[in-house]
VEXDREN-2710 file (C-alpha; in Angstrom, 1 decimal):
% VEXDREN-2710
k/r/px/py/pz
1/MET/12.3/77.8/-106.3
2/GLU/9.3/76.5/-108.1
3/ARG/8.6/73.4/-110.2
4/LEU/9.3/73.9/-113.8
5/GLN/5.9/72.9/-115.0
6/LYS/4.3/75.4/-112.7
7/VAL/6.5/78.2/-113.9
8/ILE/5.6/77.4/-117.5
9/ALA/1.9/77.3/-116.7
10/ASN/2.0/80.6/-114.8
11/SER/3.7/82.2/-117.7
12/GLY/0.6/81.7/-119.8
13/TYR/2.3/79.4/-122.3
14/CYS/0.0/76.4/-121.6
15/SER/-1.7/74.5/-118.9
16/ARG/0.4/72.6/-116.3
17/ARG/-0.6/69.2/-117.7
18/LYS/0.5/70.3/-121.2
19/ALA/3.8/71.7/-119.6
20/GLU/4.4/68.2/-118.1
21/GLU/3.9/66.7/-121.5
22/LEU/6.4/69.1/-123.1
23/ILE/9.0/68.3/-120.4
24/ALA/8.5/64.6/-120.7
25/ALA/9.0/64.9/-124.5
26/GLY/12.3/66.6/-124.0
27/LYS/11.2/69.9/-125.5
28/VAL/12.1/72.1/-122.5
29/THR/15.6/73.3/-121.7
30/VAL/16.8/75.2/-118.6
31/ASN/20.0/77.1/-119.1
32/GLY/20.6/75.2/-122.3
33/VAL/20.2/71.8/-120.7
34/VAL/17.3/69.5/-121.8
35/ILE/15.0/68.7/-118.8
36/SER/12.9/65.6/-118.9
37/GLU/12.3/65.0/-115.2
38/LEU/9.0/66.2/-113.8
39/GLY/9.4/68.1/-110.5
40/THR/12.6/69.9/-111.5
41/LYS/12.8/73.2/-109.7
42/VAL/13.9/76.5/-111.2
43/GLY/14.7/79.9/-109.9
44/PRO/13.8/83.4/-111.2
45/HIS/17.2/83.7/-113.0
46/ASP/17.1/80.4/-114.8
47/LYS/16.6/80.7/-118.6
48/ILE/13.8/78.5/-119.8
49/ALA/13.2/77.6/-123.5
50/ILE/10.5/75.6/-125.2
51/ASN/11.3/74.2/-128.6
52/ASN/14.4/76.4/-128.6
53/LYS/12.4/79.6/-128.0
54/PRO/12.9/81.5/-124.8
55/LEU/9.9/81.4/-122.4
56/GLN/8.4/84.8/-121.8
57/ASN/6.0/85.8/-119.1
58/ILE/3.2/87.1/-121.2
59/ASN/0.6/87.3/-118.4
60/ARG/0.0/90.8/-117.3
61/GLU/-3.6/90.1/-116.3
62/LYS/-5.3/86.9/-115.6
63/VAL/-8.1/86.1/-118.0
64/TYR/-11.0/83.6/-117.4
65/ILE/-13.5/83.0/-120.3
66/MET/-16.6/80.9/-120.7
67/LEU/-17.2/79.9/-124.3
68/ASN/-20.3/78.2/-125.7
69/LYS/-18.3/75.9/-128.0
70/PRO/-20.1/75.1/-131.2
71/ARG/-19.9/71.7/-132.8
72/ASN/-17.3/71.0/-135.5
73/CYS/-14.4/72.9/-134.1
74/VAL/-11.4/71.6/-132.2
75/SER/-10.4/72.5/-128.6
76/THR/-6.8/73.1/-129.3
77/MET/-4.5/76.0/-130.0
78/SER/-4.0/74.9/-133.6
79/ASP/-4.9/72.0/-135.9
80/PRO/-2.7/70.2/-138.4
81/GLN/-5.8/69.4/-140.4
82/HIS/-6.6/73.2/-140.6
83/ARG/-10.0/72.8/-138.9
84/ARG/-11.4/75.7/-137.1
85/THR/-10.2/76.0/-133.5
86/VAL/-12.1/77.4/-130.4
87/LEU/-9.6/80.3/-130.3
88/SER/-10.9/81.7/-133.5
89/TYR/-14.1/82.6/-131.7
90/ILE/-12.3/84.7/-129.0
91/GLN/-11.5/88.2/-130.3
92/GLY/-10.0/91.2/-128.6
93/ILE/-8.0/89.3/-125.9
94/PRO/-4.3/90.2/-126.0
95/GLN/-3.2/87.6/-123.6
96/ARG/-2.2/84.1/-124.7
97/ILE/-5.1/81.9/-123.5
98/TYR/-5.7/78.2/-123.9
99/PRO/-8.6/75.8/-123.4
100/VAL/-9.0/74.2/-120.0
101/GLY/-9.4/70.6/-121.0
102/ARG/-11.0/69.6/-124.2
103/LEU/-14.3/68.9/-125.8
104/ASP/-14.5/66.6/-128.9
105/TYR/-14.8/68.1/-132.3
106/ASP/-18.5/67.2/-132.5
107/THR/-19.3/68.1/-128.9
108/SER/-20.7/71.5/-128.0
109/GLY/-21.2/73.5/-124.8
110/LEU/-19.3/74.8/-121.9
111/LEU/-15.6/75.3/-122.4
112/LEU/-13.3/77.4/-120.2
113/LEU/-10.2/79.2/-121.5
114/THR/-7.6/81.0/-119.4
115/ASN/-4.0/82.1/-119.1
116/ASP/-3.9/81.0/-115.4
117/GLY/-2.1/77.7/-115.0
118/GLU/-3.3/77.3/-111.4
119/PHE/-6.9/77.8/-112.4
120/ALA/-6.6/75.2/-115.2
121/ASN/-4.9/72.7/-112.8
122/ILE/-7.8/73.0/-110.4
123/ILE/-10.3/72.0/-113.0
124/THR/-8.3/69.3/-114.9
125/HIS/-6.1/67.6/-112.3
126/PRO/-7.7/64.2/-111.5
127/SER/-7.1/64.6/-107.7
128/HIS/-9.5/67.6/-107.6
129/VAL/-12.5/65.4/-108.7
130/VAL/-14.3/68.2/-110.5
131/ASN/-17.7/67.1/-111.9
132/LYS/-18.7/67.8/-115.5
133/THR/-22.3/67.5/-116.6
134/TYR/-23.4/66.6/-120.1
135/HIS/-26.8/66.4/-121.8
136/VAL/-26.7/63.4/-124.1
137/LEU/-29.1/62.6/-127.0
138/ILE/-29.0/58.9/-127.6
139/ASN/-30.5/56.6/-130.2
140/GLY/-33.7/55.1/-128.9
141/ALA/-35.1/54.7/-125.4
142/ILE/-33.1/54.0/-122.3
143/SER/-34.2/51.8/-119.4
144/LYS/-34.0/52.4/-115.7
145/THR/-31.6/49.4/-115.5
146/GLU/-29.3/51.0/-118.1
147/LEU/-29.3/54.3/-116.2
148/GLN/-28.4/52.4/-113.1
149/GLN/-25.5/50.7/-114.9
150/LEU/-24.1/54.1/-116.0
151/ALA/-24.4/55.3/-112.4
152/ARG/-22.6/52.3/-111.0
153/GLY/-19.8/52.3/-113.6
154/VAL/-19.4/50.4/-116.9
155/GLU/-16.5/48.8/-118.7
156/ILE/-15.2/51.5/-121.1
157/GLU/-12.2/49.4/-122.2
158/PRO/-11.0/45.9/-121.3
159/GLY/-10.5/45.9/-117.5
160/ILE/-11.3/49.6/-117.1
161/ILE/-14.5/50.5/-115.3
162/SER/-15.8/54.1/-115.2
163/SER/-16.1/55.7/-111.8
164/PRO/-19.6/56.1/-110.3
165/ALA/-21.6/58.8/-112.1
166/THR/-25.0/60.5/-111.9
167/ALA/-27.3/59.5/-114.7
168/LYS/-31.0/60.5/-115.2
169/LEU/-33.5/60.7/-117.9
170/LEU/-34.5/64.2/-118.9
171/ASN/-37.0/63.7/-121.7
172/TYR/-37.4/62.4/-125.2
173/ALA/-36.6/64.4/-128.3
174/ASP/-39.6/65.8/-130.2
175/LYS/-41.4/63.3/-132.4
176/THR/-38.8/60.6/-131.8
177/ASN/-38.1/57.8/-129.3
178/ASN/-34.6/59.1/-128.7
179/ALA/-33.8/59.8/-125.1
180/VAL/-32.1/62.8/-123.7
181/ILE/-30.2/62.0/-120.5
182/SER/-28.1/64.0/-118.0
183/LEU/-24.7/62.4/-117.2
184/THR/-22.4/63.8/-114.6
185/ILE/-18.8/62.4/-114.4
186/HIS/-15.5/63.6/-112.9
187/GLU/-13.1/61.5/-115.0
188/GLY/-11.8/62.9/-118.3
189/LYS/-10.8/59.8/-120.3
190/LYS/-10.8/60.2/-124.1
191/HIS/-14.3/59.9/-125.5
192/GLN/-15.5/58.8/-122.1
193/VAL/-19.2/59.7/-122.4
194/LYS/-19.4/58.1/-125.8
195/ARG/-17.8/55.0/-124.5
196/MET/-20.0/54.8/-121.5
197/ILE/-23.1/55.1/-123.6
198/ALA/-21.8/52.4/-126.0
199/ALA/-21.2/50.1/-123.0
200/VAL/-25.0/50.0/-122.5
201/GLY/-25.6/49.3/-126.1
202/LYS/-26.5/52.9/-127.2
203/GLU/-25.0/55.5/-129.5
204/VAL/-24.5/59.2/-128.8
205/LEU/-26.3/61.3/-131.4
206/LYS/-25.5/64.7/-129.9
207/LEU/-23.4/65.7/-126.9
208/LYS/-23.4/69.0/-125.0
209/ARG/-21.5/69.9/-121.8
210/VAL/-23.8/72.1/-119.6
211/ALA/-21.8/72.4/-116.4
212/ILE/-18.4/72.2/-114.8
213/SER/-18.7/71.8/-111.0
214/PHE/-21.1/74.6/-109.8
215/LEU/-20.7/76.7/-113.0
216/GLU/-23.5/76.2/-115.6
217/LEU/-23.4/77.2/-119.2
218/ASP/-24.8/80.7/-119.7
219/GLU/-27.7/79.9/-121.9
220/THR/-27.8/83.5/-123.2
221/LEU/-24.6/82.7/-125.1
222/ARG/-25.3/81.4/-128.6
223/PRO/-22.8/78.8/-130.0
224/GLY/-19.5/80.6/-130.6
225/GLU/-20.3/83.4/-128.1
226/TRP/-18.3/83.9/-124.9
227/ARG/-18.1/86.0/-121.8
228/HIS/-15.6/86.7/-119.0
229/LEU/-16.2/84.8/-115.8
230/LYS/-17.4/86.9/-112.9
231/PRO/-14.9/87.4/-110.1
232/LYS/-17.1/85.5/-107.7
233/GLU/-17.1/82.5/-110.1
234/VAL/-13.3/82.5/-110.4
235/LYS/-13.0/82.8/-106.6
236/ARG/-15.4/79.9/-106.1
237/PHE/-13.2/77.7/-108.3
238/PHE/-10.2/78.5/-106.3
239/GLY/-12.2/77.5/-103.2
240/VAL/-12.8/74.1/-104.9
241/GLY/-9.0/73.7/-105.3
242/VAL/-8.4/74.5/-101.6
243/ILE/-11.0/71.9/-100.5
244/ALA/-9.3/69.3/-102.8
245/LYS/-5.9/70.0/-101.3
246/GLN/-7.3/69.6/-97.8
247/LYS/-8.8/66.2/-98.7
248/ASN/-5.6/65.0/-100.3
249/ASN/-3.4/66.0/-97.4
END
């Protein structure tokens, strides 16, 4: 017996966190009965349906992809506003893959896609504390004090302080006084980097994710290009998950 959200994720339908959202929204049935309680366990002979459509195990082979996400596309499977999605850049992959987490519409850089729910969970679950590094172009200069504030944590909404981060000045954009900083965080709150920068009185002009944990964006990939992760890269991420479980036990 396995938890329902894990079975859905392992089928390749979506990530485990998305599966939890579907269950909580009452969109999942088991043997014709709506299930809304997280943690419900199912067996191999139970009939699972999502939005009244039978769940099929469409994963014959696990797929792990690095995409250099361009700006002005959404990190979702589809978009009600008919904007371009990141999946439109991935051609020739028969498996149903989905983004691991999200980048904002106007944010570029490293985005992973997979059909492996366990892999996605390692990267996105808050308990695993996986760092993400961004290069941020801001309007104007930034002081040492402001960098220290970002590193200590800033108020990103009333009563909510961001966790400690790593913040450092990289350079200044050509012929401008606009600073480029590196910011490493492990939280994934909506628009977090933009809200952190706003908390020190600055504005994000351009945002690019350059690393997830140890994995850096392959700079040979132009915006919109992708490659498969190397087996050693995938293996190392699963090692990150094992370490996180040991720390949490």
